[in-house]
Steps between C-alpha positions, in 0.01 A plus 500: 500500500491123489752488780281719722197292414686184587618645830142610583359159421771338710416724796130429465569126476714516815228686688237251377712202607568650842132577552413143400743366759345721766149399394600135501640532852176675614280230342712229657455660845122522450486137385691392811259699720199350325638149539554562872144628540364202305699263725360673812144478365547131418628440856198679648264313268649168608442599863141602429436173317627310806265705721208440264575127499498492883179706513332275245599199708352663813181588311469142380546374857235746627258393225564138592434569869198717422588761767765760572764361740424764763129410482547126531265359764276809508128454437263792451124457520229762471122496514207738501159428652187702423176448692156652453223407745146615556216449749159654564505386865781712646470543878805704600471741790615791279207462257217751504232232487445126523570286197671754277630393159878481476719418201871558548831395350849435626834398356835377620835446329777282636863458394723227640877466453662177614869405499638155576852461636606157379378243756538704818248784489242721337405870518166655410366853458129571448347832396129580487266787428129541446193706563139456602336315785227361277170457683673400825470848655122490439443171680485429874598136539726276708691388189506705181478423130814625319831374639682654203390858577811716539372842596847659502413792270752381238794518740773245425584290805776252576285210619771237537879500523665191643788259481459125553801287585506125428691298757724230355525261795131487594181519284409851611501863390485835678326808354551850641380843390164656418282196442143393424372276780219358286762333280607289800198457729144392409605419143274303266527374143144591403422806712802724555529733199251781442640566152418153363264348758238629745465876555314476832728551799355209698613263223849654466598456866317424821366820663573344840878513443639846577780490243678838475533685172834458325768613744828411670532134577684174467390151403666167563392220263580138579437183301624214717331236281348498152138503613529769768611860523496753783476880484601713799418870461573812702384846385453854630132484598418870466726564199684801644846330497549591868506271805440204273581255780244662734226546238560177317290259297613138538362207302578139420356285221543125466420368152448130433504377137385137514445461123151357548359324194849557352404865456635826641352624824593722793367470856615798705461560873562856622563665837566870554539776759468877448658725764350819358280700742149357546216587739287266710129516423409450866757746637562792262776634726722207399638625168838323484380143447643250251294254299550159348328242283517178301393390156514245220530537124454191284514458123478176306512415132219251432526448123701651216247784478348520851643622830344590835596712801393552861597768753413550864625751754440585865630790707471616861142637533568709813680792334506718192770688311522864610318714247262224384127495580447121500685174540460156344534168678455249217525506121480222246493466123492217249492475124606335177701591194415345163743520209375576149656184358169335591331694217803538270593850620865480601577774753139574600402450866177498701511573872217454752521566874285558808594612851404678820656761729371451855523780759610426854255462784684762707455752218126426489461531875699825512256679270144619545239288322753365252386218271859388429387234252740287298584681177476268198695522172466337160722563198512362147741598222592389150852567370476535122846490344482735203864444406835427659511836678137599564234337719147633554311385809128559565451485878188472719489539878206476742519605866219420740470634854752774413676631809300252706172680407620807693598727207381859528349512152333163472554133557354363178708259298758671279560384143822620336567432134809594311775425249871464559761542228846355554792590272827313547821614330 
């Protein structure tokens, strides 16, 4: 009995020992596999740590630069302009009666994207949209009252798209693309921006210069000496992007900067030619005529808070642009800008201006019993800087002899009052 028990215990012990060896071998294999997996994970972790270190270094460099590398040199600017104007002296031909009340609003939004290419060039894209003509469509005048009106029914338009190349051997640059001619010709420091300065069109640009709307063109800028620059401009006069050499607008502007009184000033002399179809007043069968004109645009800083400007323009009085009902021969405007530093209001500005749009003698003689008086304009505004991004501007305009006293619904003086809001991002 004891012998059998001993033999049984021996067998069980042998089985137990063998199973332990097998288990030990299995555990050892699992341990080896785990160690291999741990080594692989450690290798991957080391690689990820290297990547994180590189990424952190790149992030630090980006933070230091302040911009993403691919966005370096790009500037984005945006602004929105809101205008509300009213008058009780509207005289438009579409009105049902003389002197109707009119109170209308308009808005425009602009987005500009600019990219500099080191020291050899720059590209620019401008987008705009807006709605409302304001009171302009209810007035019959030679020069209207809201240059910012963008009656595009909220459609987004590409207003500018150009590249400007800087020459290295000579002090000159060449711009080509869809361009804004008013940024090159008839410029002025105190009367050239309807968003921050005068709203009246006669004070934005001379109505005797037939500058095309933004269209295909090229501009050559030269600065042979420090106190002089020259602008040479060619554009598609009718804006259809076809036959631009045959229907061209050509202009040249010489700007002298004499630094009078050791203060900034610009004295521009302008000459231009428009090859778009025009008609002779004295011979209506001649409908393929070109026109031309000259002008000046001066601005001068007088003190730290006071600046003044003067404009004058003349154009060929014998003809008129096809589709128009009148033509101007002379136009002038003058005014001042006063900075708010004079009364401890940094950023505030007062603007005052007066001018006249003068119809041509040939236009007067071509009509029947036309008065064709000189249309007078006055404008005053106050830019009140609410904060860094918002400016509110009360604006007053007075027009006497509107449309030369030949308007269908009255020739009484027109008073237009309004407020402009400018938001800059």
